C-alpha positions as CSV (number, residue, x, y, z in Angstrom):
1,M,31.2,6.5,31.8
2,A,32.1,2.9,31.0
3,S,35.4,1.7,32.5
4,I,36.7,0.5,29.2
5,K,36.3,4.1,27.8
6,I,38.1,5.6,30.8
7,R,40.9,3.0,30.4
8,D,41.3,4.0,26.7
9,M,41.3,7.7,27.6
10,L,44.0,7.1,30.1
11,F,46.1,5.2,27.6
12,A,45.5,8.0,25.0
13,F,46.7,10.6,27.6
14,A,49.8,8.6,28.4
15,A,50.7,8.3,24.7
16,E,50.3,12.0,24.1
17,R,51.8,13.2,27.4
18,F,54.7,10.7,27.9
19,G,55.0,8.9,24.6
20,T,54.3,5.5,26.2
21,K,51.9,2.7,25.2
22,P,50.4,-0.1,27.3
23,E,52.2,-3.4,27.4
24,Y,50.3,-6.6,27.9
25,L,52.7,-9.0,29.6
26,W,50.7,-11.9,30.9
27,S,48.7,-14.5,28.9
28,R,46.7,-15.4,32.0
29,T,45.5,-11.9,32.5
30,P,45.2,-10.5,29.0
31,D,43.4,-7.3,30.1
32,C,46.2,-6.3,32.5
33,A,48.5,-3.6,31.0
34,V,51.5,-1.8,32.3
35,L,52.9,1.6,31.4
36,R,56.7,2.2,31.6
37,C,59.0,5.2,31.9
38,S,61.0,5.5,28.7
39,N,64.2,6.5,30.5
40,N,64.5,3.5,32.9
41,D,61.8,1.0,32.0
42,K,60.2,1.2,35.4
43,W,56.4,0.8,35.7
44,Y,54.5,4.0,36.5
45,A,51.0,2.5,36.1
46,I,49.3,-0.9,36.0
47,V,45.8,-1.1,34.7
48,M,43.8,-4.3,35.5
49,D,40.4,-5.6,36.5
50,V,39.9,-7.0,40.0
51,D,37.1,-8.2,42.2
52,G,35.9,-5.4,44.5
53,S,36.6,-7.7,47.5
54,K,40.3,-7.2,46.8
55,L,39.8,-3.5,47.7
56,G,37.5,-4.2,50.6
57,R,34.4,-3.4,48.5
58,P,32.8,-6.7,47.4
59,D,29.6,-4.7,46.6
60,L,31.5,-3.3,43.5
61,G,31.8,-6.6,41.8
62,K,34.4,-6.7,39.0
63,V,36.1,-3.3,38.5
64,D,38.8,-1.7,36.4
65,I,41.5,0.0,38.5
66,V,44.9,1.7,37.8
67,N,47.7,1.3,40.3
68,V,49.9,4.5,40.5
69,K,52.9,5.5,42.6
70,C,52.7,8.3,45.1
71,S,54.8,9.8,47.9
72,P,54.3,8.0,51.2
73,M,53.7,11.4,52.8
74,M,50.6,11.8,50.6
75,T,49.1,8.3,50.9
76,G,46.8,9.3,53.8
77,S,45.3,12.3,52.1
78,L,44.7,10.4,48.8
79,L,43.1,7.4,50.6
80,A,40.5,9.9,52.1
81,M,39.2,10.6,48.5
82,D,36.3,8.7,46.9
83,G,37.4,5.9,44.5
84,I,41.0,5.6,45.9
85,F,42.1,2.5,47.9
86,P,45.3,1.0,49.4
87,A,47.2,-0.5,46.4
88,Y,46.2,-4.0,45.3
89,H,49.2,-6.3,44.9
90,M,51.7,-3.4,45.3
91,N,53.5,-1.7,48.2
92,K,50.8,0.1,50.1
93,D,53.1,2.8,51.4
94,S,54.0,4.1,47.9
95,W,51.2,2.9,45.6
96,I,47.5,3.4,45.5
97,S,44.6,1.8,43.5
98,V,42.2,4.1,41.7
99,L,38.8,3.1,40.4
100,L,38.2,3.5,36.6
101,N,34.4,3.6,37.0
102,G,33.8,7.3,36.9
103,S,34.1,7.9,40.7
104,V,37.4,9.7,40.1
105,D,37.1,12.1,37.2
106,M,39.5,12.2,34.2
107,E,41.3,15.4,35.3
108,Q,42.1,13.8,38.7
109,L,43.3,10.6,37.0
110,K,45.6,12.6,34.7
111,A,47.1,14.4,37.7
112,L,47.7,11.1,39.5
113,L,49.3,9.6,36.4
114,E,51.6,12.6,36.0
115,M,52.6,12.3,39.7
116,S,53.3,8.6,39.3
117,H,55.3,9.1,36.1
118,E,57.5,11.8,37.7
119,L,58.2,9.6,40.8
120,S,58.9,6.4,38.8
121,C,61.1,8.1,36.2
122,Q,63.2,9.6,38.9
123,A,64.0,6.2,40.4
124,G,67.3,4.9,39.1
125,S,67.6,7.7,36.6
126,G,70.5,9.4,38.3
127,K,68.4,12.5,39.1
128,R,67.9,13.4,42.8
129,M,65.1,15.2,44.3
130,R,66.0,18.1,46.6
131,T,66.0,16.9,50.2
132,G,67.2,20.1,52.0
133,P,64.7,22.7,53.1
134,K,64.2,26.0,51.3
135,E,62.5,29.3,52.0
136,W,59.9,30.6,49.6
137,L,58.0,33.8,49.3
138,I,54.6,33.6,47.6
139,P,52.0,36.2,46.8
140,A,48.3,36.2,47.8
141,A,45.5,38.6,46.8
142,P,43.3,39.7,49.6
143,A,40.3,40.2,47.3
144,M,40.5,36.6,46.0
145,Y,41.3,34.6,49.1
146,D,40.6,35.1,52.8
147,V,43.8,33.5,54.1
148,E,43.1,34.4,57.7
149,Q,39.6,32.8,57.7
150,D,41.1,29.5,56.5
151,F,43.9,29.5,59.0
152,K,41.4,30.1,61.9
153,R,39.8,26.7,61.1
154,D,42.7,24.4,62.1
155,G,45.9,26.4,61.4
156,T,46.4,25.0,57.9
157,I,45.4,25.9,54.4
158,I,45.5,24.2,51.0
159,W,47.4,26.3,48.4
160,K,47.9,26.0,44.7
161,Q,51.3,24.4,44.1
162,T,53.3,26.1,41.3
163,A,56.8,25.5,42.5
164,N,59.0,22.5,43.5
165,Y,58.1,22.6,47.2
166,I,59.1,19.7,49.5
167,V,57.8,18.8,53.0
168,G,59.6,21.0,55.5
169,D,60.0,24.0,53.3
170,T,59.3,27.4,54.9
171,I,56.8,29.5,52.9
172,Y,56.2,33.2,53.7
173,I,52.9,34.6,52.3
174,Y,53.0,38.2,51.0
175,M,49.6,39.9,50.9
176,A,49.3,42.1,47.9
177,A,47.7,45.6,47.8
178,P,46.1,47.2,49.7
179,V,48.1,45.3,52.5
180,S,51.4,45.1,50.6
181,A,53.3,43.2,53.4
182,I,54.4,39.7,54.5
183,L,51.8,38.5,57.0
184,Y,52.4,34.7,57.5
185,K,55.2,32.2,58.0
186,C,54.2,28.7,57.2
187,M,55.7,25.2,56.7
188,A,54.8,22.8,53.9
189,I,53.5,19.6,55.5
190,E,52.1,17.9,52.4
191,V,53.1,18.5,48.7
192,N,52.0,17.5,45.2
193,I,48.4,16.9,46.4
194,P,46.2,16.1,43.3
195,F,43.5,18.8,43.6
196,K,40.9,19.9,41.1
197,Y,39.5,23.4,41.1
198,D,38.3,25.5,38.2
199,N,36.1,28.6,38.4
200,G,36.7,29.6,34.8
201,S,39.5,32.0,35.5
202,Y,41.5,30.2,38.2
203,H,42.7,26.6,37.9
204,I,44.3,24.2,40.4
205,R,45.6,20.7,39.5
206,K,48.1,20.3,42.3
207,A,48.2,21.7,45.8
208,V,50.4,22.0,48.9
209,K,49.2,22.0,52.5
210,L,50.6,24.7,54.6
211,K,50.8,24.9,58.4
212,L,50.8,28.3,60.0
213,L,53.9,29.0,62.2
214,H,53.8,32.7,62.8
215,R,51.7,35.8,62.1
216,F,53.3,39.1,61.3
217,S,51.7,42.5,61.7
218,E,51.3,44.7,58.6
219,D,54.0,47.0,60.0
220,D,56.6,44.2,60.5
221,M,57.6,43.7,56.9
222,P,55.9,46.0,54.5
223,L,56.9,46.3,50.8
224,S,59.0,49.4,51.5
225,A,61.2,47.4,54.0
226,M,61.3,44.4,51.6
227,R,62.7,46.6,48.9
228,E,65.6,47.7,51.2
229,L,66.3,44.0,51.8
230,G,66.4,43.1,48.1
231,V,62.8,42.2,47.2
232,S,61.0,44.8,45.0
233,A,58.1,42.6,43.8
234,V,56.4,39.3,44.5
235,R,54.6,38.1,41.3
236,G,55.0,34.4,41.9
237,P,56.8,31.9,44.1
238,R,60.5,32.9,44.6
239,G,63.3,32.1,46.9
240,V,63.9,34.4,49.9
241,P,67.3,36.3,49.8
242,N,69.4,35.9,52.9
243,T,69.1,39.5,54.0
244,L,65.3,39.2,54.1
245,S,65.4,35.7,55.6
246,C,67.6,36.9,58.5
247,R,65.3,39.8,59.2
248,L,62.1,37.6,59.2
249,R,63.7,35.1,61.5
250,D,64.6,38.0,63.9
251,L,61.0,39.2,63.9
252,C,59.8,35.7,64.7
253,A,62.3,35.3,67.5
254,K,61.2,38.5,69.2
255,E,57.7,37.2,69.9
């Protein structure tokens, strides 16, 4: 896919999703465009063409890139992906450069643009992100995902992110029938990770990385005990009531 077409598709997505259009600010670089947040005028993307040598890849020649903002806690994971580099001409702790030559697909580009827009629009807007830790309870289906097998690799798993997790949050995993019990205590160690997965019935665009802290037995906290502590069902991510939280912490402390 030609880079000019990808650039146009990215601009079309920004216009439809955020109501923003590219601004061409410099006569010396007429192909360089910025996208701004409508609430605070901060840039959330800069599209330009640069020589590949600026990215440490002189073999690429002249390439189109987009600079987008990201959480410093995610930079390392993103830079491990093909087509993503330390930001050219921007703060390398909180920005990355992404090739617009087809090496990063459009769905991934959209996810990165959405992340950058969210982070940039929060800056100076008066809105504050949650900074204190929170406890979550999330469901897992044994028939769909072998959680234990993934944890055995290195003690971490990548999970679909459908809630506003932050690094340091505690996440308990409830295994649905036939197990019907809380089996794992984890910590979120990376959040808002752009991630593409689609098998036709299950889709992931954003993920969280969880580190295993504790395994429970099936008899420690079955659904029957959870009901007595105020949780009758786990259909999606939810907060952990204090009664259940205290009991789970007691179980962890006993071992």
